[in-house]
N, C-alpha and C positions, 0 to 999 in steps of 0.2 A: 831344254832348247838352248840354254846358255852355252853348253859344250859345242853346239854347232857353230857358234860365232867365233870361238877363240882362235881358229886358224883363218882370220878374216882377210888375209891377202897373201900373195906369194911374190917371190923375187921375179920381176918381169923384165925381160929383154925382148922387145918386140918392135914392130914397124911403126911408122908415123901414125898419128891419130889413135894410138893406143897407150894406155896407162904404162908409165915406165919410171923406175927409180934410178937416180944417179948413184955412183958408188958409195958415197957416205950414207945416204938414206937407205940404201940396200943393206949396208952393214948394220945400221941402227935397227932395221926391221928384223934382221937375223937375231939381234940381241933380244928383241921383244919376244920372239918365238922361243928363245932359250930361257925366258922369264927373267932376264937381266934388264929390268926396266930402267934402273938408274943409269946403267951404261948407255942405253938408248937415248935417254934424255941428255946425257953429256955430249953425245955426238951431234944432237940437234938442239942447241941451247935457245936459238931463236928461229923457230920454223917460219919459212917463207912460202914455199911452193905448196900446192895441194898435196903432193907426196910427203913433204915434211910434216904437214899438219896431220895427214893420215896416220903416219907412224907414231907421232906423239899422242894422238888421240887414242890409237889402239893400245899403246902402253898404259895410258891412264885407265881405259876401260877394262883391260885385262887385270890390272891391279885391283880395281874396285870389285870386279866379279869374283876374283879369287879370295880376296881378304875381307871383303865387306867392311872396309875401314871407314867408319863414319867421319873420322877426323879429316880425311882427304876428300870426302864427298862434295862438300860445298865448293872447295877450291877448284876441283875438276869440273864441276857443273858450270862454274863461271867461265872456264876456258871453252867448254862446249858451246855456250851461248855466244861467245865472241867468234868462234869459228862459223857459226851459223850466219853471221853478218857478211861473210865473204860472198854469199849468193847475191847480195844487192849490188856488188861491185864488179863481179866477174861472171862470165857466162860461157865457159868452155865445158866440154864433156868431162875433163878432169875435175873441175870444180863442182860440177853437178854430181859426179860420182862420189866425191868427198862428202857432199851434203847427204846423199842417200845413205852412205856407210855410217857416218857419225850419228845420224838419226836412228839407224837400226841398232848401233852400239848402245845408245842411251835408252832405247826402249828396253833392252835387256837389263840395263842397270836400274832403271826405274821399277821394273817388275821385281828385281832382286831386293830393292829397298822398300817395296810395298806401295809405290806410287803408280797404281794401275791406270789411272786416267791419263797421266802424263805419258806413260808407256804406250797406250793406245794411240794417242795423238801423234807421237813420233813414228810409230809404225805406219800410220796413215800417210804422213809426210814423206817417209822413205818410199812408200809405194808410189805416190804421185810423182816424185822426182825420178824414180826408176822408169815409170811409164813415159815421162817427158824425154829422158835420154833415149829410150828405145824408138820413140817417134822421130826425134830430131837428129839423132846420130846412130842410125841403124847399123853402121859398121863397127861401132864401139863394143868390142866383145867382152870387156871386163864386167859390164853391167849384168851379164848373164849369171854371174855368181850371186849378185845381190837379188836379182829377180827370182832365182831358183830358191834361195833361202826364204824369201818372203812367201813364195808359193807354198813351201813346206810348212811354215809357221801358220799361215792362214788356213791351210788345208787340214791341220791337225789341232785346231784350237779346241780346248775343252768346252763342255756344255755351259759352264758358268760364265764364259766370256763370249758366247755366241751373240749376245745382244750388241756387243761392240761391232762385230762384223756387219750385223743387220743395220745398225745405225749409220755406219760409214759406207755402206753399199760396197763391201769388199768380198770377193770370193777368192779362195785359194785352191790349189790342186797339188797334192804331193807328187802325183804322177808327172805333171808338167815340170815341176821343179827337178825331179830326177832326170827327165829327158834333157833339160838344159845342162845339168851337171855332167851327164853322160856325154853330151856333145863336146864339152871342154876336156874331160878326162881322157877321151879316146882320140883327140885330134892333134895332140902335141902342143896344145895351147900353153903359154907360160903359166896359166893358172891351174894346170892339171894337178899339181900337188895339192892345192887347196880343195879342188873338186874331189880328189880322191878321199881326203879327210872327211869332208862333208858327206860324201856318199857313204862312207863307212859308218858314220854316226847316225845318219838317217836310217840306214839298213838295220843297225843294231837297236836303236832306242825308239824309233818311230814305227818301223815296219816289223820289228821283232824278229828280224833275220840276223841274230847276233853272230852266227857262224860266218856269214858273208862279211859283216863288219870286221870281225877278227882277222879274216883272211886279207882284207884290204890293208888293215893297219900293220899286219906282219910285213907286207911289201914296203910300206912306208918306213917302218923301223929298220928294215934291212938297209935302206938308203940313208937314213938319219938316225943312227943307233943311240946317240947321246942327247937327242932333243927331249927336254924334260916334259914339254907339253904333249909330244907324241907318246912318250912313255906313259904319262898319266892317262891319256885317252885310250891307249892300248890296254892298260890295266883295267879301266872302267868297263871296256867291252868284254874283256876276258871274264870278269866277274859276272857280267850279264849273261855270258855264255857258259856259266858253271865251270869255269877253268880257273879256280882259285889259286892253284899252284903256279900257273903261268902268271897270273896277276901279281902274286907275291914276288916273283922274280923281277918283274918290271918295276914294281914299287920300290924294291930294294935298290935297283939301279938309279931311281930318282934320288934317293937319299945319298947315294954315293957320288952323284954328279956335283959339278961345281955349284957353289952357293949362288943364289939369286933371289928372286921373289919367293918368300916362304910359301910352301905348298902344303899347308897343314891338313887339307882335306885328304891328302895321300895317307896321312896317319889314320884318318877315319876309315879309309878303304882297307888299310892293313888290319884294323880292328875287325872289319867284316870278314876278311879272309881267316883270321885266327879263330873267330867265332864259328865259321864254317867247319874248320878242321878240329874243333873242340880243344884248342889250346887256349883255355880260358884266361889264364894269367897273362899271357902275351896279348890277348884281346883287351884286357883291362888296361894294360900299359899303353897300347896304341890309342885306344879311345881317350885315355887320360891325357895324352900328349895333345890330341885334338882339342878337347874342351878347355885345357889350360892355356892354350896359345891362340886359338882362333878368336878374332875380334868380332865376328858376326854372330847371328842368332840361329840361322838355319842349321839343322841337324844337331844342335846342342842338346835338345830334349831327347832325341833318339839316341845319341851317343851315351848320355847319362843313363838312360833306360837300359841300354845294352851292357853298360858296365854292371848295373844291378843284375841283369839277366846272366851275365858271365859268372858273377859271384854265386848266384843261386844255382846255376847248373854245376858249379864246382863244389857245392855243398856248404858255402859260407853264407848263412841266412842273415846274420846281423849286418854284415857289410852290404849285402844285397838290399836290405831295407833302407839303409842310409842312402845308397845310390838312388833308389827309387824315389825317396823323398826329395832329393836334389832335382831329379828329372821332373817331378811335379811342379817345381817352383822356378825352373830355369828354362830359357829358350822360348820359342814361339811355335805356333801351329800352322805354318804356311806350307812347308814341304810335306809331302804325303807321308814320309817316314816319321816326321814329328807328329802328324795327326794320328798315325797308327799307334805310336808310343803313348800319346795322351789317352787314347781310347783304352789301350791295354792297362794303363795305370789306373784308370777309373773302374776297372773290373774288380769284383770282390775277391776273385781268386786268380792266382798266377796260371799261365798256360800249362797244359799237360807237359810234364818234363820229358817223357820219351818222345812224344810227337814233336816237341820243340827241337830236340837233338836230331831227330830224323829230318826235320825241315831244313836245318842248317847244313847237315851233311849233303842233302840233295841239292841245295842251292849252290854248294861249293864244288859239286862234281864228285863227291866221295860216295859213290853209289853203293859199293859193297857194304860200307859202314851203315848206310841208311837202311839197307835191306836187312841187316842183322838186327837193327832196332825194331823194325816192323815184325820180324819173326818172333821177337821176344814179348810182344804186347799181347796180353790175354784180354778177352772180351770184358771181363769184370773190371779191368783197369780203366775203361773209358765209359763211365756211367752217364755223363751229361750229354745232352743233345748236341751242344757245340762241339765237344770232343769227338763225338761219333761222326759228325759231318767232316770235321777236320781230318779224322783218320782216313776216310775215303779220298778226301782232297789231296792229302800228302801222298797216298798210294798212287793216285792218278798222276801227280806231278812226277814221281819217280818213274813210273812206267812210261810216261810220255818222253822223258829225257833219255831213257835207255832204248827207246824205239819199240816198246811193247804197246802198239797203238790200239789193238783191240781191247786189251785190259785197261788201258788208259780211258778209252771211250766209255767202257762199262762203269768205271769208277766215277768219271765226270758226270754221267747221267744220274748216278746214285746221289752225288752231291747236289745236283740241281733239284732233284726230287725231295731230298731231305731238308735243304736249306729253306724252302718255302719263302715267306716274306720277311725274314729277318734282315737285319742290316749288316750281317757278316759279308765279307767280300768273297767268300769261297764260291758261291754260285755264279756271280758275275764273271769271275775269272774262269770258272769251269766252262761257261758258255763261250767265252772268248777262245779258250784253248780248243774246245770242240770245233769251233769254226775253222781254226787253223788246220786241224787234222783233216777236216772234210774238204778244205781247199786242196790239200795235197792229194786227196782221193778223187778229186775232180767232181765232187758232189756240190756244185755251186749253189743250187737252190736251197739245200738244207743248211749249208754253211752260212748263207745270208740270213736265214731265220735265227740262227744262233747268235750271230753278231748283233742283230736287232734286239734279241732278248737280253744280251749283255748290257745294252744301252737302257733297258727298261728299269733296271734296279736303281733305287734311290738311296742316297745318304749312307753309302758304305765308305770305308776308309780310303779306297783307291779309285774312287769314281772318276776323277779327272783323267788319270792315266789310262784306265780301262776303257773309258768312253772314247778317248782320243785314238786308241789302238783299234777299237771296233769301227769307228768312223773311217779311219784310214783303210781298213780291210774292205769295208763296204764300197768305198769309192773305187778301189782297185777292181773289185768284182764287177761293178756296174759299167766300167770302161771296157770290159772284155767283149 
């Protein structure tokens, strides 16, 4: 959800009573979106107006979310707390909008740094301030962006955080959030650029309509071809949509762009692409750049694991073992990719080599290569129960992606039957994917049962994300 925040405002030229930047602040804002945060701070050395504070706060938040730089965390948190004091002195919609926005920014930062209670409190305060603006200043359109994003956040909260919503008496609706975004992006409102970006990211990462997200981002990149943040988000959505070659083109353009805030996570994504296309030495180099430069802890364990996996798939067992040992000892297990890496490292055996290659070929959109792998697998090569379940799961994913839906459904059902009550993630995701197919086939009742079944599985690697997707899908069905 942090990606949804990064385009947190837009250049606004609008009528009275609506949020607006002066020329200097507008220029600083453009520098933030280009990830040139030092240049933005230089343009606003002493922020005065709500707009000044917003741009500088956005620059600080983007820097912390991208770099996870603990050395800057305390300094920027102090500035955040001082900005909160403005509410006691001023009472305009601009100041209230600033309060709601910086509360939401720091909720994401607190989540990123593991302070979940502080994050929840700030989301609650952002919600209350947003409601206050909507009641007192109903003509203030900028708040629709804040309200929409909060609706999406609260409407897709994972099961482990549901106690927070219950405690704070908060409800969210992804559909309501999308409606508010849609009203901005189709009305010529000055926030339409941001609404487009948020719409693309919600479609791709929350609703699992990655093709729609990619299409929207293509239009944005056609208008802003050198924007590093847009290139990064476009690449992330392309990978989600199994378009690794397209993602690689966008990631290469990021590296060729002017220097600004280091975007080391782009190197991690390049590692993902090279792993997909079986260029294992390039994958090792890209993941290595990430782990050697990134100051945070998220995805470090996964990157080291995938360095080992790349060595192993390339036939270099000794270097693979060294990388796996690093992965066991480095990073943390907050991100689901890191949790999956930790669980894989705890297994007594490495994953099936042919199924692993087929998996990454499929993930990257290299479907012919994946099909060749499957055609070469003999039954005696998959003796374990886990590998047998995974075989049908990988076949289902390939058939699903290429549009062979009847074959995909047959394989998904086989996975659900064979998975039984294990903690593997294959059956939960098979239920989720079955639900998506049945929605397309207008079999709403059966789709709903599969989404509910996806929620019923406990303690698997991707429970948070699968549960969030299933909850979102159920909410959409029940509004029809």
